[in-house]
C-alpha positions in Angstrom: -51.4 61.4 54.9 -48.6 63.6 53.7 -47.6 66.6 55.8 -45.4 69.2 54.3 -44.0 72.1 56.2 -40.6 73.8 56.2 -40.0 76.9 58.3 -38.0 77.7 61.4 -39.3 77.5 65.0 -41.4 80.5 66.0 -43.2 81.7 69.1 -46.9 81.7 69.9 -47.6 85.3 68.8 -45.5 85.3 65.8 -46.6 84.7 62.2 -45.8 81.5 60.5 -45.7 80.7 56.8 -47.2 82.8 54.0 -50.7 84.2 53.4 -52.9 83.2 50.5 -54.3 85.3 47.7 -58.0 86.2 48.3 -60.4 85.1 45.6 -63.4 82.8 45.4 -63.6 82.4 49.2 -66.9 81.4 50.8 -68.0 81.1 54.4 -67.9 77.6 55.7 -71.6 76.7 56.0 -71.3 74.4 59.0 -68.4 75.5 61.2 -69.3 72.7 63.7 -68.8 70.0 61.1 -66.4 67.4 62.6 -64.0 67.6 59.6 -63.7 71.4 60.1 -63.1 71.0 63.9 -60.5 68.2 63.1 -58.7 70.5 60.7 -58.5 73.2 63.4 -57.1 70.7 65.9 -54.6 69.4 63.3 -53.5 73.0 62.5 -52.7 73.7 66.2 -50.8 70.4 66.5 -48.9 71.0 63.3 -48.0 74.6 64.4 -46.7 73.3 67.7 -44.2 71.0 66.0 -42.4 74.2 64.9 -43.2 76.6 67.8 -41.7 77.3 71.2 -45.0 77.5 73.1 -48.0 75.5 74.3 -51.5 75.9 72.8 -54.5 73.8 73.6 -57.2 73.6 70.8 -60.7 74.6 72.0 -62.7 75.0 68.8 -62.9 76.5 65.3 -64.9 79.7 65.7 -65.4 80.7 62.0 -63.8 80.2 58.6 -63.8 80.4 54.9 -63.1 77.8 52.2 -61.9 78.0 48.6 -62.0 75.3 46.0 -58.7 74.8 44.2 -57.1 71.5 43.1 -58.2 70.5 46.6 -59.5 72.9 49.2 -58.0 76.0 51.0 -59.3 76.8 54.4 -58.9 79.9 56.5 -59.9 79.0 60.0 -60.3 81.2 63.1 -59.4 79.1 66.1 -60.0 79.5 69.8 -57.1 78.1 71.8 -55.6 78.4 75.3 -52.0 78.9 76.2 -50.1 77.1 79.0 -51.5 79.5 81.7 -55.1 79.0 80.4 -55.3 82.4 78.8 -57.6 82.3 75.7 -56.4 83.5 72.4 -57.7 83.6 68.8 -55.5 82.4 65.9 -55.8 82.3 62.2 -54.7 79.1 60.4 -54.6 78.6 56.6 -54.7 75.0 55.6 -54.5 73.3 52.2 -56.0 69.9 51.9 -56.4 67.5 49.0 -58.3 64.5 50.1 -57.7 62.5 46.9 -54.0 62.4 47.6 -54.3 62.6 51.4 -52.2 65.8 51.3 -52.6 68.4 54.1 -50.3 71.4 54.5 -50.3 74.2 57.1 -49.8 77.3 54.9 -49.7 79.9 57.7 -50.6 80.3 61.3 -50.7 83.6 63.3 -52.4 85.4 66.1 -55.7 86.8 64.9 -56.6 90.4 65.6 
Protein backbone atom coordinates (compact mmCIF):
# COMPACT_ATOMS: atom_id res chain seq x y z
CA UNK A 1 0.00 0.00 0.00
CA UNK A 2 1.07 3.56 -0.65
CA UNK A 3 0.42 6.06 2.14
CA UNK A 4 0.68 9.72 1.26
CA UNK A 5 0.51 12.46 3.86
CA UNK A 6 2.41 15.71 4.28
CA UNK A 7 1.43 18.15 7.00
CA UNK A 8 2.98 19.28 10.29
CA UNK A 9 2.35 17.72 13.69
CA UNK A 10 -0.97 18.70 15.30
CA UNK A 11 -2.80 18.14 18.60
CA UNK A 12 -5.80 15.86 19.21
CA UNK A 13 -8.46 18.57 18.96
CA UNK A 14 -6.97 20.42 16.02
CA UNK A 15 -8.00 20.03 12.40
CA UNK A 16 -5.68 18.20 10.05
CA UNK A 17 -5.59 18.38 6.25
CA UNK A 18 -8.29 19.80 4.01
CA UNK A 19 -11.97 19.11 3.60
CA UNK A 20 -13.53 17.61 0.48
CA UNK A 21 -16.17 19.09 -1.78
CA UNK A 22 -19.65 17.69 -1.13
CA UNK A 23 -21.33 15.98 -4.07
CA UNK A 24 -22.55 12.49 -4.83
CA UNK A 25 -22.12 11.28 -1.27
CA UNK A 26 -24.20 8.34 -0.03
CA UNK A 27 -24.55 6.81 3.41
CA UNK A 28 -22.41 3.72 3.93
CA UNK A 29 -24.97 0.89 3.88
CA UNK A 30 -23.20 -1.39 6.39
CA UNK A 31 -21.14 0.64 8.85
CA UNK A 32 -20.14 -2.59 10.63
CA UNK A 33 -18.47 -3.98 7.49
CA UNK A 34 -14.94 -5.08 8.41
CA UNK A 35 -13.38 -2.95 5.67
CA UNK A 36 -15.08 0.21 6.98
CA UNK A 37 -14.00 -0.53 10.55
CA UNK A 38 -10.45 -1.21 9.31
CA UNK A 39 -10.45 2.16 7.47
CA UNK A 40 -11.44 3.92 10.69
CA UNK A 41 -8.70 2.15 12.63
CA UNK A 42 -6.18 3.01 9.90
CA UNK A 43 -7.27 6.69 9.92
CA UNK A 44 -6.59 6.95 13.67
CA UNK A 45 -3.18 5.28 13.32
CA UNK A 46 -2.25 7.49 10.37
CA UNK A 47 -3.33 10.65 12.24
CA UNK A 48 -1.25 9.64 15.28
CA UNK A 49 1.89 9.58 13.13
CA UNK A 50 1.52 13.37 12.86
CA UNK A 51 -0.18 14.24 16.16
CA UNK A 52 1.08 14.97 19.64
CA UNK A 53 -1.55 12.91 21.46
CA UNK A 54 -2.82 9.40 22.10
CA UNK A 55 -6.09 8.07 20.68
CA UNK A 56 -7.46 4.54 20.85
CA UNK A 57 -9.84 3.48 18.08
CA UNK A 58 -13.18 2.14 19.36
CA UNK A 59 -15.39 1.95 16.26
CA UNK A 60 -16.73 3.76 13.22
CA UNK A 61 -20.15 5.14 14.18
CA UNK A 62 -21.39 6.37 10.80
CA UNK A 63 -20.15 7.52 7.45
CA UNK A 64 -20.63 8.47 3.83
CA UNK A 65 -18.92 7.32 0.67
CA UNK A 66 -18.38 8.85 -2.76
CA UNK A 67 -17.28 7.06 -5.91
CA UNK A 68 -14.46 8.91 -7.66
CA UNK A 69 -11.40 7.37 -9.37
CA UNK A 70 -11.42 5.22 -6.25
CA UNK A 71 -13.53 5.94 -3.18
CA UNK A 72 -13.79 8.87 -0.79
CA UNK A 73 -14.97 8.08 2.71
CA UNK A 74 -16.16 10.44 5.43
CA UNK A 75 -16.11 8.49 8.68
CA UNK A 76 -17.36 9.46 12.12
CA UNK A 77 -15.15 7.60 14.57
CA UNK A 78 -15.50 6.92 18.28
CA UNK A 79 -12.10 6.99 20.03
CA UNK A 80 -10.69 7.31 23.55
CA UNK A 81 -7.84 9.57 24.64
CA UNK A 82 -5.03 8.58 27.02
CA UNK A 83 -7.24 9.20 30.08
CA UNK A 84 -10.06 7.05 28.66
CA UNK A 85 -12.28 10.04 27.79
CA UNK A 86 -14.45 9.28 24.75
CA UNK A 87 -14.44 11.58 21.76
CA UNK A 88 -15.93 11.67 18.28
CA UNK A 89 -13.72 12.43 15.29
CA UNK A 90 -14.30 12.95 11.57
CA UNK A 91 -11.84 11.39 9.14
CA UNK A 92 -11.85 11.80 5.39
CA UNK A 93 -10.03 9.02 3.59
CA UNK A 94 -9.32 8.46 -0.10
CA UNK A 95 -8.74 4.88 -1.21
CA UNK A 96 -8.05 3.32 -4.57
CA UNK A 97 -7.88 -0.45 -4.17
CA UNK A 98 -6.65 -1.05 -7.73
CA UNK A 99 -3.39 0.83 -7.01
CA UNK A 100 -3.34 0.04 -3.27
CA UNK A 101 -3.41 3.80 -2.54
CA UNK A 102 -4.80 5.12 0.71
CA UNK A 103 -4.59 8.75 1.90
CA UNK A 104 -5.83 10.49 5.02
CA UNK A 105 -7.30 13.67 3.53
CA UNK A 106 -8.40 15.27 6.81
CA UNK A 107 -8.96 14.47 10.47
CA UNK A 108 -10.69 16.63 13.08
CA UNK A 109 -12.75 16.56 16.23
CA UNK A 110 -16.41 16.11 15.26
CA UNK A 111 -19.06 18.44 16.67
